[in-house]
N, C-alpha and C positions, 0 to 999 in steps of 0.2 A: 959375575954368578949371580946367579936368580936369588932374590930377598927367600921365595918358598922355593926349598930343592925337597924334591920326595925322590927315593932310587930304592925300587923293587920289595916295596912295601906289601907286607904281607902280614892279614889278622883275619882269627877264629872266632869262633863260636861256640859253643857247648850248647843244644837247644835241643830235647825230647830223645835225650840218649846218642845224637848224631853231631859230629862235628862239622859246622859250615864254615866254608872259605870265603868269608866277606868279601874280603881285598888279595888280586891277586897278583905280584909283582908288579904293581898298582907305580907307577912314575908319575909326576908331575912335576912344571917347574913355571914359578909366577915372578914375571917381575913386579921392581920396585913400584908401587904408582897405580896396576894394573888391576880393575874390578873385572872378575872372573866367572859367570857363571857354571854351575852343576846343575845339569837335567838327568833326568834317569827314574825308570817307574819305581814304586814306592818300594821299600824294602831289599834295595841293590848295592844298599849301603853309603850312600850320599853322608847321613847323619853320621855315621862312624867316619869315616872321612874327616870331616870337619871335628869330631871330638877328638882325633888322634893328632893333629895339625895343631889343637889348641891345646894340647894336651890332659885333655879329662879324659883319655882310654891309653892306655898301653900297644903294645906291637908285638905280632910273633918273627917279624924279619924285618930287613930293611934297615933302608935310612930316612928321617925326617930331619930337616934344619929349616927353621925361622929365623931368618938374619944370623946370626952370631950365634944362635943355640941349638944344639944336636938335642929333638927331646928325648929322646930312648936313654940316654945320658947322664940325664937330669934325675937328681934325689926326688923325694916324694915332697920334701918340704921348699928345695927349687924347684919344680915344677907347678906349684901355687903361688910362688912369688912371680912366675914366667907369666903367668896366665892373669895375673892381677895387673900387673905392670904394664905388657905388650900386647893382649888379647883382649879385644873388645868382642860380647857375644851377642846376637841378636837372633832371638828360638821364634820360632811359630806360635807359641802359648807367652804371655810378656813376661810372668813368672813375677808382678810386681808383688812386694809385700805389702798386703791390704790393709795393715792398721798405721802405715808410713806415708805422707803425702807425698805428690808427683817429686818434690825435689826433694826432698827424704831418700826417695827410692834413687833419684839421680847420683843423689850424694853419696851412694853405699860403698861404689870402690874407693872413692877417697878415704872415707874413715875405716875401711879394713885396711888398708894401708898407714891407718895412724896418722891423716891428715886431721887436723881441729875442722871443729865446724866453723868454726871464722874461715878457713882456708878452703875448704869445702864448698858453703853455700854459695859464692858468688860464682866460682867456676858452672856447677850444675844450672844457677838459675840462668847463666849466659846462653846455654847450651839449650835450655826450655824454651829460652824465647826465639832464639835460631828455629826451632822447631815448631814455632808458632803459639806457644805455651804460657809466654807469658801472663797471661788473666788467669791461670789453673794453677801454678806455682804450689798452693797448700791447700789443692783437694786431692784427695785418697781416690785409688783404684777405682774403689764400686761409683764412684760419681762421674767419672769419666768415660768416653766411649772406646769403642774397639780401639780407632784410629788413634784415638787422642791416646790411648796406656798402651801401646806401639810406639808413638812418637816419646813416650818417656822410658820406652827399654831403650829405643834407640840414644838417648842423652844418654843415659847409665853406663851404654855399650862404648860412647867415647871421650865420657867426661876425665879418665886418665890420658889420653891422647896416646890411644892406641896403636903400635906402626900395623895392627893387623885387625880386620875385621871379618868377624866370622856368623855369617847369616845363613840360618836352618830354614828357609821357607818361612821367611818372616812378613809374606802378607797374605801367607795362606789361610786365614781365618780374616781375613777382610773382605768386602765387598769391593765389588771391580773399582767404581770412584775412588774411595778408599784407600785398596792398594796403588790406585795409579799414582795418587799424590803422593806416598810413603815410595815409591819407585823413584819421583822425581828428588824427593829429600833425599835419599840415601845418595845418586846420583850428584847433587849439587853439592852436597857434605863431602862428597867422598872426594870431588875436583877441588872445593876451597883448604881441605885441610890434608890434602895429600895422602890420602889413606892407601892401603894394599886392601883390596876386599876380594873375596871368597864367598858365594852367595851360592846356596845350594835350593833350586825352586822347579815346581812342576808350571812356574807363568812363562810363557814364552816373552808374552811383553817387559815381563822385567829381564830375563836372559838377551832380548835385543838391544837393551839401553848398556848392558857388559861390553868392552872389550872387546871380549872371545867369550865362545860356549864349549864348552866340554860336555861328554854323554858316559855315563858310567851305566856299564855293561859288563856282565859277565866278571866284576871285579877289579875292569880295568879301565882307564880315561883314554877316549878317543875323541878328535875334533866334530862336534857337530857339525853335520852338511846342511 
């Protein structure tokens, strides 16, 4: 059985008095350990799909299962626990907290899960060292480059050892050289940690490093040619 299994997914949004059918009877199957890219034009619903998979948004029909969790059947409280323990998110904009250091930002999911600082800090430090930021642990986001900030965001996403990584245009705000370095990092960490990952991207270079590429168009997914 696939690790991520989506069948007949429908999602609507109400905008300017119109009901938009964003995802239409969408099906998706991702095996454990797979790294899948989702490409498509802006506004077609790539972010919406990731938000649904990660329990950030509700659905209007169909089934969404991640591992042993049927997302639509979870209560709001259970959905929060599910996200914290099982899902790692990386967004185009890092969303780091400016008043906290790199290591404090990376620790945040563990602290939300009520781990002590003594328990959380070594895990966050190990990831930041792994992404090449061992000498920047106590630097605040404002003193880090865009690529460094995104590496902190990757560390934050992985610190809970999630079963699924969801990345939404993770290199969209970076220059080409920095983006390529982050592509390599995501691929190597995916391999080393044994993640399952779904990455929404416009970047064909990042998509080429994934095991499979799908295209979202007309509310449905098809294999990219």
